[in-house]
DRENKEPA-507891 format. One record per residue (C-alpha): x, y, z; residue in one letter. Coordinates in steps of 0.05 Angstrom, whole numbers, m for minus. Layout:
<sites>
+--------+--------+--------+------+
!      x !      y !      z ! rest !
+--------+--------+--------+------+
!      X !      Y !      Z !    a !
...
+--------+--------+--------+------+
</sites>
This chain:
<sites>
+--------+--------+--------+------+
!      x !      y !      z ! rest !
+--------+--------+--------+------+
!   1214 !   2461 !   m667 !    m !
!   1174 !   2512 !   m629 !    q !
!   1235 !   2531 !   m587 !    l !
!   1231 !   2589 !   m538 !    h !
!   1261 !   2617 !   m475 !    g !
!   1329 !   2605 !   m445 !    i !
!   1372 !   2553 !   m479 !    i !
!   1443 !   2556 !   m449 !    p !
!   1503 !   2530 !   m488 !    p !
!   1527 !   2477 !   m439 !    v !
!   1599 !   2480 !   m414 !    v !
!   1639 !   2416 !   m419 !    t !
!   1674 !   2399 !   m353 !    p !
!   1741 !   2364 !   m364 !    l !
!   1783 !   2315 !   m325 !    t !
!   1857 !   2331 !   m312 !    p !
!   1875 !   2293 !   m376 !    d !
!   1826 !   2334 !   m418 !    f !
!   1771 !   2282 !   m425 !    q !
!   1697 !   2294 !   m413 !    v !
!   1682 !   2292 !   m338 !    d !
!   1617 !   2253 !   m337 !    e !
!   1597 !   2263 !   m263 !    p !
!   1611 !   2338 !   m268 !    a !
!   1573 !   2345 !   m334 !    l !
!   1513 !   2310 !   m303 !    r !
!   1516 !   2359 !   m244 !    r !
!   1517 !   2418 !   m292 !    v !
!   1458 !   2391 !   m331 !    l !
!   1418 !   2381 !   m267 !    r !
!   1436 !   2452 !   m245 !    h !
!   1409 !   2479 !   m311 !    l !
!   1346 !   2438 !   m308 !    l !
!   1334 !   2459 !   m236 !    d !
!   1342 !   2531 !   m259 !    g !
!   1282 !   2522 !   m304 !    g !
!   1315 !   2528 !   m373 !    v !
!   1272 !   2514 !   m434 !    h !
!   1324 !   2475 !   m474 !    g !
!   1398 !   2460 !   m478 !    l !
!   1450 !   2473 !   m532 !    f !
!   1505 !   2420 !   m530 !    l !
!   1571 !   2427 !   m566 !    l !
!   1570 !   2501 !   m578 !    g !
!   1625 !   2553 !   m572 !    s !
!   1619 !   2556 !   m496 !    t !
!   1623 !   2479 !   m497 !    s !
!   1692 !   2484 !   m531 !    e !
!   1665 !   2442 !   m588 !    v !
!   1721 !   2459 !   m638 !    v !
!   1772 !   2429 !   m590 !    f !
!   1736 !   2361 !   m587 !    m !
!   1745 !   2301 !   m631 !    d !
!   1686 !   2259 !   m653 !    a !
!   1689 !   2209 !   m596 !    p !
!   1689 !   2265 !   m544 !    q !
!   1629 !   2298 !   m578 !    r !
!   1592 !   2232 !   m578 !    r !
!   1607 !   2224 !   m504 !    e !
!   1577 !   2292 !   m488 !    v !
!   1514 !   2274 !   m528 !    l !
!   1507 !   2206 !   m495 !    r !
!   1512 !   2235 !   m425 !    i !
!   1464 !   2292 !   m439 !    a !
!   1411 !   2251 !   m474 !    v !
!   1412 !   2202 !   m416 !    d !
!   1411 !   2255 !   m361 !    e !
!   1359 !   2301 !   m392 !    v !
!   1313 !   2243 !   m412 !    a !
!   1268 !   2285 !   m455 !    g !
!   1252 !   2338 !   m404 !    r !
!   1273 !   2395 !   m450 !    v !
!   1293 !   2398 !   m524 !    p !
!   1367 !   2384 !   m539 !    l !
!   1404 !   2419 !   m595 !    l !
!   1472 !   2394 !   m617 !    a !
!   1524 !   2437 !   m650 !    g !
!   1554 !   2402 !   m710 !    v !
!   1608 !   2453 !   m721 !    i !
!   1667 !   2439 !   m767 !    d !
!   1700 !   2473 !   m826 !    p !
!   1673 !   2428 !   m883 !    t !
!   1606 !   2401 !   m904 !    t !
!   1623 !   2327 !   m901 !    d !
!   1652 !   2333 !   m831 !    r !
!   1589 !   2370 !   m809 !    v !
!   1546 !   2315 !   m839 !    i !
!   1586 !   2262 !   m801 !    a !
!   1575 !   2299 !   m735 !    h !
!   1501 !   2309 !   m752 !    a !
!   1493 !   2234 !   m762 !    r !
!   1525 !   2222 !   m695 !    d !
!   1478 !   2272 !   m663 !    a !
!   1417 !   2240 !   m696 !    q !
!   1439 !   2172 !   m671 !    a !
!   1447 !   2199 !   m601 !    a !
!   1375 !   2223 !   m600 !    g !
!   1378 !   2299 !   m601 !    v !
!   1320 !   2341 !   m625 !    d !
!   1356 !   2389 !   m672 !    g !
!   1422 !   2413 !   m700 !    l !
!   1460 !   2479 !   m697 !    v !
!   1501 !   2494 !   m759 !    v !
!   1549 !   2551 !   m775 !    t !
!   1575 !   2572 !   m843 !    a !
!   1636 !   2533 !   m864 !    p !
!   1701 !   2565 !   m840 !    f !
!   1776 !   2570 !   m851 !    y !
!   1765 !   2575 !   m926 !    t !
!   1729 !   2637 !   m949 !    r !
!   1659 !   2617 !   m970 !    t !
!   1608 !   2654 !  m1012 !    s !
!   1535 !   2663 !   m992 !    q !
!   1514 !   2615 !  m1048 !    a !
!   1563 !   2562 !  m1021 !    e !
!   1535 !   2573 !   m951 !    i !
!   1465 !   2557 !   m976 !    v !
!   1491 !   2494 !  m1010 !    e !
!   1526 !   2474 !   m945 !    h !
!   1461 !   2479 !   m906 !    f !
!   1423 !   2444 !   m961 !    r !
!   1471 !   2385 !   m961 !    a !
!   1467 !   2378 !   m885 !    v !
!   1391 !   2381 !   m886 !    r !
!   1386 !   2330 !   m941 !    q !
!   1434 !   2282 !   m906 !    a !
!   1403 !   2286 !   m837 !    v !
!   1329 !   2303 !   m831 !    p !
!   1331 !   2340 !   m765 !    l !
!   1310 !   2413 !   m755 !    p !
!   1368 !   2461 !   m762 !    i !
!   1382 !   2526 !   m725 !    m !
!   1430 !   2570 !   m763 !    a !
!   1486 !   2600 !   m721 !    y !
!   1512 !   2668 !   m742 !    d !
!   1580 !   2679 !   m708 !    i !
!   1625 !   2717 !   m757 !    p !
!   1678 !   2731 !   m704 !    v !
!   1694 !   2656 !   m707 !    c !
!   1677 !   2635 !   m778 !    v !
!   1695 !   2701 !   m812 !    h !
!   1633 !   2705 !   m855 !    v !
!   1564 !   2731 !   m839 !    k !
!   1498 !   2697 !   m853 !    l !
!   1467 !   2754 !   m892 !    e !
!   1392 !   2767 !   m886 !    r !
!   1378 !   2748 !   m959 !    p !
!   1415 !   2682 !   m947 !    t !
!   1373 !   2668 !   m885 !    l !
!   1309 !   2685 !   m924 !    r !
!   1328 !   2637 !   m979 !    q !
!   1345 !   2581 !   m931 !    m !
!   1280 !   2592 !   m894 !    r !
!   1240 !   2592 !   m958 !    a !
!   1271 !   2525 !   m977 !    e !
!   1256 !   2495 !   m909 !    g !
!   1329 !   2487 !   m892 !    l !
!   1328 !   2523 !   m826 !    i !
!   1278 !   2532 !   m769 !    e !
!   1312 !   2590 !   m734 !    g !
!   1374 !   2630 !   m719 !    l !
!   1421 !   2639 !   m661 !    k !
!   1450 !   2708 !   m673 !    d !
!   1519 !   2718 !   m641 !    s !
!   1541 !   2770 !   m691 !    s !
!   1538 !   2829 !   m643 !    g !
!   1504 !   2868 !   m699 !    d !
!   1443 !   2896 !   m662 !    d !
!   1419 !   2936 !   m722 !    t !
!   1418 !   2874 !   m766 !    n !
!   1383 !   2835 !   m711 !    f !
!   1329 !   2889 !   m706 !    r !
!   1318 !   2888 !   m781 !    l !
!   1315 !   2812 !   m782 !    l !
!   1263 !   2812 !   m726 !    a !
!   1222 !   2862 !   m767 !    l !
!   1227 !   2817 !   m829 !    e !
!   1206 !   2756 !   m788 !    c !
!   1142 !   2786 !   m763 !    q !
!   1104 !   2752 !   m819 !    d !
!   1137 !   2685 !   m802 !    d !
!   1123 !   2673 !   m729 !    p !
!   1147 !   2601 !   m733 !    d !
!   1218 !   2623 !   m749 !    f !
!   1253 !   2621 !   m682 !    r !
!   1299 !   2679 !   m669 !    l !
!   1348 !   2676 !   m611 !    f !
!   1401 !   2724 !   m588 !    t !
!   1469 !   2698 !   m566 !    g !
!   1483 !   2761 !   m526 !    s !
!   1480 !   2755 !   m450 !    e !
!   1476 !   2831 !   m444 !    l !
!   1419 !   2850 !   m491 !    m !
!   1367 !   2798 !   m475 !    v !
!   1313 !   2847 !   m452 !    d !
!   1322 !   2888 !   m515 !    t !
!   1321 !   2827 !   m561 !    a !
!   1257 !   2801 !   m529 !    l !
!   1224 !   2869 !   m535 !    l !
!   1236 !   2871 !   m610 !    v !
!   1211 !   2800 !   m623 !    g !
!   1264 !   2748 !   m605 !    a !
!   1238 !   2682 !   m579 !    h !
!   1293 !   2673 !   m529 !    g !
!   1367 !   2674 !   m513 !    c !
!   1426 !   2626 !   m514 !    v !
!   1469 !   2654 !   m457 !    p !
!   1536 !   2625 !   m438 !    g !
!   1528 !   2660 !   m371 !    l !
!   1464 !   2619 !   m363 !    g !
!   1509 !   2561 !   m341 !    n !
!   1524 !   2600 !   m278 !    v !
!   1456 !   2631 !   m263 !    d !
!   1402 !   2597 !   m305 !    p !
!   1347 !   2619 !   m258 !    a !
!   1367 !   2691 !   m267 !    g !
!   1357 !   2687 !   m343 !    y !
!   1293 !   2647 !   m335 !    v !
!   1266 !   2703 !   m289 !    a !
!   1285 !   2755 !   m341 !    l !
!   1250 !   2716 !   m396 !    y !
!   1188 !   2710 !   m351 !    g !
!   1187 !   2785 !   m339 !    a !
!   1190 !   2797 !   m413 !    a !
!   1134 !   2748 !   m427 !    r !
!   1092 !   2787 !   m376 !    r !
!   1113 !   2852 !   m411 !    e !
!   1140 !   2876 !   m345 !    d !
!   1196 !   2915 !   m379 !    w !
!   1221 !   2953 !   m317 !    p !
!   1231 !   2886 !   m281 !    e !
!   1263 !   2856 !   m343 !    a !
!   1311 !   2915 !   m345 !    r !
!   1328 !   2907 !   m271 !    r !
!   1342 !   2833 !   m280 !    l !
!   1383 !   2847 !   m342 !    q !
!   1426 !   2898 !   m306 !    e !
!   1441 !   2849 !   m251 !    r !
!   1463 !   2798 !   m303 !    l !
!   1507 !   2851 !   m336 !    i !
!   1543 !   2859 !   m269 !    r !
!   1548 !   2783 !   m262 !    l !
!   1578 !   2779 !   m332 !    f !
!   1640 !   2811 !   m302 !    g !
!   1663 !   2740 !   m287 !    i !
!   1675 !   2731 !   m361 !    a !
!   1724 !   2789 !   m364 !    l !
!   1773 !   2773 !   m309 !    q !
!   1825 !   2735 !   m350 !    g !
!   1840 !   2790 !   m401 !    t !
!   1890 !   2815 !   m422 !    p !
!   1931 !   2757 !   m395 !    r !
!   1887 !   2707 !   m432 !    t !
!   1847 !   2709 !   m496 !    s !
!   1775 !   2733 !   m493 !    p !
!   1752 !   2661 !   m505 !    n !
!   1794 !   2634 !   m448 !    a !
!   1771 !   2691 !   m403 !    s !
!   1698 !   2680 !   m419 !    g !
!   1692 !   2604 !   m417 !    v !
!   1745 !   2602 !   m363 !    g !
!   1704 !   2651 !   m322 !    g !
!   1642 !   2608 !   m328 !    f !
!   1680 !   2545 !   m309 !    k !
!   1713 !   2581 !   m251 !    t !
!   1645 !   2603 !   m226 !    a !
!   1618 !   2532 !   m232 !    l !
!   1679 !   2507 !   m193 !    h !
!   1666 !   2558 !   m138 !    l !
!   1593 !   2536 !   m137 !    l !
!   1616 !   2464 !   m125 !    g !
!   1591 !   2437 !   m192 !    l !
!   1657 !   2421 !   m227 !    v !
!   1722 !   2398 !   m195 !    p !
!   1769 !   2436 !   m242 !    t !
!   1764 !   2500 !   m283 !    h !
!   1814 !   2485 !   m338 !    h !
!   1797 !   2485 !   m412 !    m !
!   1823 !   2451 !   m474 !    h !
!   1893 !   2471 !   m493 !    r !
!   1920 !   2522 !   m508 !    p !
!   1868 !   2562 !   m469 !    n !
!   1897 !   2584 !   m402 !    a !
!   1854 !   2576 !   m340 !    p !
!   1843 !   2634 !   m292 !    l !
!   1897 !   2643 !   m240 !    n !
!   1887 !   2652 !   m165 !    a !
!   1878 !   2727 !   m166 !    e !
!   1829 !   2724 !   m224 !    e !
!   1791 !   2669 !   m188 !    t !
!   1786 !   2713 !   m126 !    r !
!   1755 !   2768 !   m168 !    r !
!   1704 !   2719 !   m197 !    v !
!   1687 !   2697 !   m127 !    e !
!   1675 !   2769 !   m105 !    a !
!   1628 !   2780 !   m164 !    i !
!   1588 !   2717 !   m149 !    l !
!   1581 !   2739 !    m77 !    a !
!   1561 !   2810 !    m95 !    a !
!   1505 !   2784 !   m140 !    e !
!   1478 !   2735 !    m89 !    g !
!   1505 !   2669 !   m114 !    l !
!   1558 !   2657 !    m60 !    l !
!   1542 !   2673 !     12 !    a !
!   1611 !   2660 !     41 !    h !
!   1657 !   2703 !     m2 !    a !
+--------+--------+--------+------+
</sites>
């Protein structure tokens, strides 16, 4: 997959009884496509994938494949603690018609780098779809080390990496190593360092905040492609201010509930989703926190009335 550009991890709107809200999800997908995104990442961390059972995951994939209708590539997160569960999700994703998979290291149990390679190897052998590796040690408690990534790339197990490690030095070194492999697609998962990542060789970004302002990230990517770095910095700094919506729930809520809850609250204020709650036990933003999100959206030009 020659992936590039802005590929947001799509939020999953929920009904009051915690089921997938199909009309709202379709509105979010259209909002992202209208914003000019270059692909979509379904069932990622921002999608609350670990809270979903297999039928809910299949429902998200069904809706997205139908709504997007091939206009941009679709990646599906097949995220679960064990290899066989991941393979089952991957087969569901293949049957739904996605273009590629996103796979983390196994988690809960402590896994060696050699076992991680075997995990990816087993998934790739079972389901012949391109795989993007997902480095997110804050959630899976193990890092995809650079030698591990090199080995998996040499074996043809992975086509790229979504780096959500927060380790900017390692990302820079990886970008340097990948200069001789331009087909290896390197993406940052940081909403706040996109201009820097693109400058050092990333192919794009997977920003949760892109659910709220996809056009803002697409403009940033365009500036970087033109090598207009002052404009890229200006756009990045605006998005840093907008990212404040992800911080309004803490310390009352967990960082995850504050972040995803902030995105859902913003989408609610924008009229795209009817509710801003998340899967339990994550607590939604309260009225005061919602007012602060509304003020940030207005200050950055996304709400005229606040």
